[in-house]
C-alpha positions as CSV (number, residue, x, y, z in Angstrom):
1,X,22.4,77.9,37.5
2,X,25.1,78.5,40.1
3,X,28.3,76.8,38.8
4,X,30.6,78.2,36.1
5,X,33.6,76.0,35.6
6,X,36.6,77.9,34.2
7,X,40.3,77.4,33.6
8,X,43.2,77.2,36.0
9,X,46.3,79.0,34.6
10,X,49.5,80.0,36.3
11,X,48.1,79.2,39.8
12,X,44.7,80.9,39.6
13,X,41.2,80.6,38.2
14,X,41.0,82.3,34.9
15,X,37.7,82.8,33.1
16,X,37.7,82.1,29.3
17,X,36.9,85.0,26.9
18,X,35.6,82.7,24.2
19,X,31.9,83.2,25.1
20,X,31.3,79.5,24.4
21,X,29.8,77.4,27.2
22,X,28.5,73.9,27.6
23,X,25.7,72.9,30.0
24,X,26.4,70.7,33.1
25,X,23.7,68.4,34.3
26,X,23.2,66.3,37.4
27,X,22.6,62.9,35.8
28,X,20.7,61.6,38.8
29,X,17.9,64.1,38.3
30,X,18.5,65.7,34.9
31,X,18.7,69.2,36.4
32,X,21.0,71.9,35.0
33,X,23.6,72.6,37.6
34,X,25.8,75.1,35.7
35,X,28.1,75.5,32.7
36,X,31.6,74.9,31.7
37,X,33.5,77.4,29.6
38,X,34.9,76.2,26.3
39,X,38.2,77.9,25.8
40,X,39.6,79.0,22.5
41,X,42.7,77.8,20.7
42,X,44.5,81.0,21.6
43,X,43.8,80.4,25.3
44,X,45.2,76.8,25.1
45,X,48.4,78.1,23.5
46,X,48.7,80.8,26.2
47,X,48.6,78.0,28.8
48,X,51.3,76.1,26.9
49,X,53.5,79.2,27.1
50,X,52.9,79.5,30.8
51,X,53.7,75.8,31.3
52,X,56.9,76.1,29.2
53,X,58.3,78.9,31.3
54,X,57.4,77.3,34.6
55,X,58.9,73.9,33.6
56,X,62.4,75.3,33.4
57,X,62.8,75.9,37.1
58,X,60.6,72.8,38.0
59,X,63.0,70.6,36.1
60,X,65.9,72.0,38.1
61,X,64.1,71.3,41.4
62,X,65.7,68.2,42.9
63,X,63.6,65.0,42.6
64,X,63.5,64.7,46.4
65,X,61.8,68.1,46.6
66,X,59.4,67.2,43.9
67,X,58.6,64.0,45.8
68,X,57.8,66.0,48.9
69,X,55.1,68.0,46.9
70,X,53.6,64.6,45.9
71,X,53.6,63.5,49.6
72,X,51.7,66.7,50.6
73,X,49.4,66.3,47.6
74,X,48.5,62.7,48.7
75,X,47.7,63.9,52.2
76,X,45.4,66.7,50.9
77,X,43.6,64.2,48.6
78,X,42.9,62.0,51.6
79,X,41.7,65.0,53.7
80,X,39.4,66.1,50.9
81,X,38.3,62.6,49.7
82,X,34.6,63.0,50.7
83,X,34.3,66.4,48.9
84,X,36.0,65.0,45.7
85,X,33.8,61.9,45.8
86,X,30.7,64.1,46.1
87,X,31.8,66.2,43.1
88,X,32.2,63.0,41.1
89,X,28.8,61.6,42.1
90,X,27.1,64.9,41.3
91,X,28.5,65.3,37.8
92,X,29.2,61.8,36.7
93,X,26.5,60.0,38.6
94,X,28.4,57.0,40.1
95,X,27.4,56.1,43.7
96,X,29.5,57.7,46.5
97,X,31.4,54.5,47.5
98,X,32.4,53.9,43.9
99,X,33.6,57.5,43.6
100,X,35.7,57.0,46.7
101,X,37.1,53.8,45.1
102,X,38.0,55.8,42.0
103,X,39.9,58.3,44.2
104,X,41.7,55.4,46.0
105,X,43.1,54.0,42.8
106,X,44.3,57.5,41.8
107,X,45.9,58.0,45.1
108,X,47.9,54.8,44.6
109,X,49.6,56.5,41.6
110,X,50.4,59.5,43.7
111,X,52.0,57.1,46.2
112,X,54.1,55.6,43.4
113,X,55.2,59.0,42.2
114,X,56.5,59.8,45.8
115,X,59.3,57.3,45.0
116,X,60.6,59.3,42.1
117,X,64.1,59.8,43.4
118,X,64.6,56.0,43.1
119,X,62.7,55.7,39.8
120,X,64.9,58.3,38.1
121,X,68.2,56.6,38.9
122,X,70.1,55.9,35.8
123,X,72.8,53.3,35.0
124,X,76.6,53.5,35.3
125,X,79.3,51.5,33.7
126,X,82.9,51.9,34.7
127,X,85.7,51.4,32.1
128,X,83.6,50.7,29.0
129,X,87.0,51.5,27.4
130,X,90.3,52.3,29.0
131,X,89.6,55.2,31.4
132,X,86.2,55.7,29.7
133,X,83.0,55.6,31.7
134,X,79.3,55.6,30.6
135,X,76.3,56.6,32.5
136,X,72.6,57.4,31.7
137,X,70.3,60.0,33.1
138,X,66.5,60.3,32.9
139,X,65.4,63.8,32.0
140,X,61.9,65.3,31.6
141,X,60.4,65.8,28.2
142,X,58.9,69.3,28.8
143,X,55.3,70.3,28.5
144,X,52.9,67.4,28.8
145,X,49.2,67.3,28.0
146,X,46.5,65.0,29.4
147,X,43.1,64.6,27.7
148,X,40.9,62.6,30.0
149,X,37.4,61.0,29.7
150,X,34.2,61.6,31.7
151,X,34.0,58.1,33.3
152,X,36.9,58.7,35.7
153,X,37.3,62.5,36.3
154,X,39.8,62.0,39.1
155,X,41.4,58.6,38.7
156,X,42.5,58.9,35.0
157,X,44.0,62.4,35.5
158,X,45.9,60.9,38.5
159,X,47.2,58.2,36.2
160,X,49.1,60.9,34.4
161,X,49.6,64.0,36.5
162,X,51.7,62.7,39.5
163,X,54.2,60.7,37.4
164,X,54.6,63.5,34.9
165,X,55.1,66.2,37.5
166,X,57.4,64.1,39.6
167,X,59.6,63.5,36.6
168,X,60.1,67.3,36.2
169,X,57.6,68.1,33.5
170,X,54.9,70.7,33.5
171,X,51.4,69.5,32.7
172,X,48.2,70.8,31.0
173,X,44.9,68.9,31.8
174,X,42.0,69.0,29.3
175,X,39.2,67.2,31.2
176,X,35.9,66.1,29.8
177,X,33.3,68.8,29.4
178,X,30.7,66.5,31.1
179,X,32.3,66.5,34.6
180,X,35.0,69.1,34.7
181,X,34.7,70.4,38.3
182,X,37.0,67.9,39.9
183,X,39.9,69.1,37.7
184,X,39.8,72.5,39.4
185,X,39.9,70.9,42.8
186,X,42.9,68.8,41.8
187,X,44.6,72.1,40.7
188,X,43.7,73.8,44.0
189,X,45.2,70.9,46.0
190,X,48.4,70.8,44.0
191,X,48.9,74.5,44.6
192,X,48.2,74.0,48.3
193,X,50.8,71.1,48.3
194,X,53.4,73.6,47.2
195,X,53.6,73.1,43.4
196,X,54.9,76.3,41.8
197,X,52.4,78.3,39.8
198,X,52.3,77.4,36.1
199,X,53.6,73.9,36.5
200,X,50.1,72.5,36.4
201,X,47.3,74.1,34.4
202,X,43.7,73.2,33.4
203,X,42.2,74.2,30.1
204,X,38.5,73.5,29.7
205,X,37.3,73.0,26.2
206,X,36.3,70.8,23.3
207,X,37.9,69.8,20.0
208,X,39.2,73.3,19.4
209,X,41.4,73.1,22.4
210,X,42.5,69.5,21.7
211,X,43.5,70.4,18.2
212,X,45.5,73.4,19.4
213,X,47.3,71.3,22.0
214,X,48.1,68.6,19.4
215,X,49.6,71.1,17.0
216,X,51.4,73.3,19.6
217,X,55.2,73.0,18.9
218,X,56.1,73.3,22.6
219,X,53.9,70.4,23.7
220,X,56.2,67.4,24.0
221,X,53.9,64.5,25.0
222,X,50.2,63.8,25.0
223,X,48.4,61.2,27.1
224,X,44.8,60.3,26.2
225,X,42.1,57.9,27.4
226,X,38.8,57.6,25.5
227,X,37.2,55.8,22.6
228,X,39.2,53.9,20.0
229,X,38.3,56.2,17.0
230,X,39.4,59.3,18.9
231,X,42.4,57.5,20.4
232,X,43.6,56.6,16.9
233,X,43.0,60.2,15.7
234,X,44.9,61.6,18.7
235,X,47.8,59.3,18.1
236,X,48.0,60.0,14.4
237,X,47.8,63.8,14.7
238,X,50.0,64.0,17.7
239,X,52.7,61.8,16.2
240,X,52.6,63.6,12.9
241,X,53.3,66.8,14.9
242,X,56.4,65.2,16.5
243,X,55.0,64.4,19.9
244,X,55.2,61.2,21.9
245,X,51.7,59.9,22.4
246,X,50.1,57.2,24.5
247,X,46.4,56.9,23.5
248,X,44.2,54.3,25.3
249,X,41.0,53.4,23.5
250,X,38.0,51.2,23.8
251,X,37.4,47.7,25.1
252,X,35.2,44.7,25.0
253,X,36.3,42.7,28.0
254,X,35.5,38.9,28.2
255,X,35.3,36.8,31.4
256,X,35.5,33.1,30.8
257,X,33.5,30.9,33.2
258,X,34.8,27.3,33.0
259,X,32.6,24.4,34.1
260,X,34.7,23.8,37.2
261,X,34.5,27.5,38.4
262,X,33.1,28.5,41.7
263,X,29.7,29.6,40.3
264,X,28.7,31.7,43.2
265,X,32.0,33.5,43.3
266,X,32.0,34.0,39.5
267,X,28.5,35.3,39.5
268,X,29.2,37.8,42.3
269,X,32.4,38.9,40.5
270,X,30.6,39.4,37.2
271,X,27.9,41.6,38.9
272,X,30.4,44.1,40.2
273,X,32.5,44.0,37.1
274,X,29.6,44.4,34.6
275,X,27.3,46.8,36.5
276,X,29.6,48.8,38.7
277,X,29.7,52.5,37.6
278,X,26.8,51.6,35.3
279,X,29.2,49.8,33.0
280,X,30.9,53.1,32.2
281,X,34.4,51.6,32.6
282,X,37.0,50.7,30.0
283,X,37.7,47.6,32.2
284,X,34.1,46.6,32.7
285,X,33.2,43.0,31.9
286,X,30.7,43.2,29.1
287,X,30.9,39.6,27.8
288,X,30.6,36.5,29.9
289,X,31.8,33.4,28.0
290,X,30.3,30.3,29.6
291,X,32.0,27.1,28.5
292,X,29.3,24.4,27.9
293,X,25.6,24.7,28.0
294,X,25.2,23.4,31.5
295,X,27.6,26.1,32.9
296,X,25.8,28.7,30.8
297,X,22.3,27.7,32.0
298,X,23.4,27.9,35.7
299,X,25.3,31.2,35.2
300,X,22.3,32.9,33.4
301,X,19.9,31.7,36.1
302,X,22.1,33.0,38.9
303,X,22.8,36.3,37.1
304,X,19.1,36.9,36.3
305,X,18.2,36.8,39.9
306,X,20.9,39.2,41.0
307,X,20.5,41.6,38.1
308,X,16.8,41.9,38.9
309,X,17.7,42.7,42.5
310,X,20.1,45.5,41.7
311,X,19.5,48.7,43.6
312,X,19.5,51.4,41.0
313,X,19.0,55.0,41.7
314,X,20.8,58.3,42.6
315,X,24.4,58.0,43.9
316,X,23.9,60.4,46.8
317,X,21.5,60.8,49.7
318,X,20.0,57.4,49.7
319,X,20.1,54.8,52.4
320,X,21.0,52.0,51.9
321,X,23.3,53.3,49.2
322,X,22.3,52.3,45.7
323,X,24.6,49.8,43.9
324,X,24.3,51.5,40.5
325,X,23.7,55.1,39.5
326,X,22.7,56.8,36.3
327,X,24.5,57.1,33.0
328,X,26.4,60.3,32.4
329,X,24.0,62.1,30.0
330,X,20.7,61.8,28.3
331,X,22.2,61.2,24.8
332,X,24.3,58.4,26.2
333,X,21.3,56.9,27.9
334,X,19.4,56.9,24.6
335,X,22.4,55.3,22.9
336,X,22.6,52.5,25.4
337,X,18.8,51.9,24.9
338,X,19.4,51.7,21.2
339,X,22.0,49.0,21.7
340,X,19.6,47.0,23.7
341,X,17.0,47.2,21.0
342,X,19.6,46.2,18.4
343,X,20.4,43.1,20.4
344,X,16.8,42.1,20.4
345,X,16.4,42.8,16.7
346,X,19.5,40.7,15.9
347,X,18.2,37.6,17.8
348,X,19.8,37.7,21.2
349,X,17.7,36.5,24.2
350,X,16.8,39.5,26.4
351,X,16.8,37.9,29.9
352,X,16.5,41.2,31.9
353,X,15.5,44.5,30.2
354,X,17.0,47.5,31.9
355,X,14.9,49.9,29.9
356,X,12.0,49.0,32.2
357,X,13.7,50.4,35.3
358,X,11.7,52.8,37.5
359,X,13.9,54.4,40.1
360,X,11.4,57.1,41.1
361,X,14.0,59.7,40.0
362,X,13.9,61.6,36.7
363,X,17.6,61.0,35.8
364,X,19.4,59.2,33.1
365,X,18.8,55.6,34.3
366,X,19.2,52.3,32.5
367,X,18.9,49.3,34.7
368,X,21.0,46.2,34.6
369,X,20.5,44.4,31.3
370,X,21.3,40.8,30.6
371,X,21.4,39.0,27.2
372,X,21.9,35.3,26.6
373,X,22.7,33.5,23.3
374,X,24.8,36.3,22.0
375,X,26.9,35.5,19.0
376,X,30.1,36.9,17.6
377,X,28.3,38.5,14.6
378,X,26.0,40.7,16.7
379,X,26.5,44.4,17.2
380,X,26.2,44.2,21.0
381,X,29.1,41.7,21.0
382,X,31.4,43.6,18.8
383,X,30.9,47.3,19.9
384,X,31.7,48.9,23.2
385,X,28.3,49.8,24.7
386,X,29.7,51.6,27.8
387,X,26.6,50.9,29.8
388,X,25.1,48.2,32.1
389,X,24.6,45.6,29.4
390,X,26.1,42.1,29.8
391,X,26.1,39.6,27.0
392,X,26.4,35.9,27.7
393,X,28.1,33.9,24.9
394,X,28.1,30.1,24.9
395,X,31.3,28.4,24.0
396,X,31.5,24.7,23.3
397,X,34.9,24.3,24.9
398,X,37.9,26.2,26.3
399,X,39.6,26.5,22.9
400,X,36.5,28.1,21.5
401,X,36.4,30.6,24.3
402,X,40.0,31.5,23.8
403,X,39.6,31.9,20.1
404,X,36.6,34.3,20.6
405,X,38.7,36.6,22.7
406,X,41.8,36.5,20.5
407,X,39.7,37.2,17.4
408,X,38.1,40.4,18.8
409,X,39.5,43.7,17.7
410,X,39.9,45.0,21.2
411,X,42.5,43.7,23.7
412,X,42.2,45.6,26.9
413,X,41.3,43.3,29.7
414,X,40.0,39.7,30.3
415,X,39.6,37.2,33.0
416,X,39.1,33.5,33.6
417,X,37.3,31.8,36.5
418,X,38.5,28.2,37.1
419,X,39.8,25.9,39.8
420,X,42.3,24.3,37.3
421,X,45.8,25.7,37.4
422,X,46.8,24.3,34.1
423,X,43.9,25.9,32.3
424,X,44.6,29.2,34.0
425,X,48.2,29.2,33.1
426,X,47.5,28.3,29.5
427,X,45.0,31.1,29.3
428,X,47.3,33.7,30.8
429,X,50.0,32.8,28.3
430,X,48.0,32.4,25.1
431,X,45.3,35.1,25.4
432,X,46.1,38.1,23.3
433,X,45.1,40.7,25.8
434,X,47.1,43.3,27.8
435,X,45.7,42.7,31.3
436,X,44.6,39.3,32.5
437,X,42.8,38.2,35.6
438,X,42.7,34.7,37.1
439,X,39.7,34.5,39.4
440,X,39.9,38.3,39.4
441,X,37.2,40.0,37.4
442,X,38.8,43.5,36.8
443,X,42.5,43.0,36.5
444,X,43.6,46.6,36.8
445,X,47.3,46.6,37.7
446,X,48.5,48.4,40.9
447,X,50.2,51.7,40.3
448,X,53.7,50.2,40.5
449,X,52.8,48.1,37.5
450,X,51.6,49.6,34.2
451,X,48.1,49.8,32.7
452,X,47.5,49.2,29.0
453,X,45.9,46.8,26.5
454,X,46.7,45.3,23.2
455,X,45.4,45.6,19.7
456,X,43.0,48.5,19.1
457,X,42.7,49.2,22.8
458,X,46.0,51.3,22.7
459,X,48.0,53.3,20.3
460,X,51.7,54.0,21.2
461,X,54.4,51.7,22.7
462,X,54.1,52.7,26.4
463,X,51.4,52.2,28.9
464,X,50.4,54.5,31.8
465,X,51.8,54.7,35.3
466,X,54.3,52.1,36.7
467,X,57.7,52.0,35.0
468,X,56.2,52.6,31.5
469,X,54.8,55.9,32.9
470,X,58.2,57.0,34.0
471,X,59.7,56.1,30.6
472,X,57.0,57.9,28.8
473,X,57.5,61.2,30.7
474,X,61.3,61.1,30.5
475,X,64.0,60.9,27.9
476,X,67.1,58.9,28.4
477,X,70.5,60.5,27.8
478,X,73.6,58.5,27.8
479,X,77.0,60.1,28.5
480,X,80.4,58.6,27.6
481,X,83.2,60.4,29.4
482,X,87.0,60.4,29.5
483,X,88.9,63.0,31.5
484,X,92.1,64.4,30.0
485,X,95.3,62.8,31.2
486,X,98.3,64.2,29.5
487,X,99.0,64.4,25.8
488,X,97.1,62.0,23.6
489,X,97.8,61.0,20.0
490,X,95.2,61.1,17.2
491,X,92.9,58.2,17.3
492,X,91.3,56.5,14.3
493,X,89.5,53.7,16.0
494,X,86.7,53.4,18.5
495,X,88.2,54.2,21.9
496,X,86.6,51.0,23.3
497,X,88.8,48.9,21.0
498,X,92.0,50.0,22.8
């Protein structure tokens, strides 16, 4: 046991005094690799105090100088990409190329934040009344908190950190206890990029730390990504304590395959979208809706062959590289296996059983699993499995497929594969989902657009990164000004009426 993951407070590694630790495992082989310290509520509040003090001078730092820190941070992330990706693979389990892809999507948000001098420009109106001008300014909110999930230990923090810091806030990251090491590397690189001590802090911990941060009076804003029940609880508690909150929850993403779709292209797209990162993505495609039995039969036959051929195994040290690694933990592996059995018990047709996988490694593996004839009343259709399990639902026509998606409680992402422009346009307009792909299986927006779903996939009015991210991490102040010009009489009307 060689690794002890601690906190990063005021520019340095600080060990917790709580005496509570959680074990860290390598999911590819099940071996104990170390422990992460679980901080106390008092330590979380001490970090808030540090961040509050550091934020004052950071807010006064010109946006252009803050942007230069982001430019240096971006370069350091690129220089250390392989090391970061290896950390991700070792603690999360995803294959190395997928870990590099995660970092790339995070880097794009850093690039977006480098443009903060332009993004913070306000509005100006001359002569809203006689000799009266109005202008707006975007100012930071103060101490911000990010509570991030295990499935993207680098990308999701980078959805939040660069925009928040560039806007002039200080930031406290509470990463997942399952794969926390990357958080300390991000802190180290930010310090190396020139970020002043105390502006960015990492507090390792569990619910005790989260509750303390949600209740801390000096925390102004909270960003969260995770499951829907916890997202709703975070939003409710944070809002009740006077904080602005963006809380992204779960998903059950559908991909519609129309009869006229390019079958080979759709099949290849579904494979990556359903089984990449072992399905541990909030944007994973977990339901394929085939319109018509003929399209469904062809799709299932094509998918079966490819799912059975998936290279499943450890994410590091294998040549050629595996396409899918392990799940993050043994309890999660067992939960996914239980979902598969539930699907069988409820009458779905199990085409490929991932429980039979033999990788030759002792880790937390579930192979690619494929169900056919799944219906809307089944558990595997309604609940987010967060594993490599794809359900094929047969829709009688396009309207039936659209209704299935719109009636589901989640509204994160969806896609349609078709050659018909009219169908695609109708789908994009009428589907009640936040992110839509047309012949694109995982429609994650670029960093200069905003990421967020609808319905019970998000709580709070603003999405992450893009312009919504800037709005979330700033407050608008509008100034109406008139400079004295000689003696004025008393006024009893609005000055703009004169």
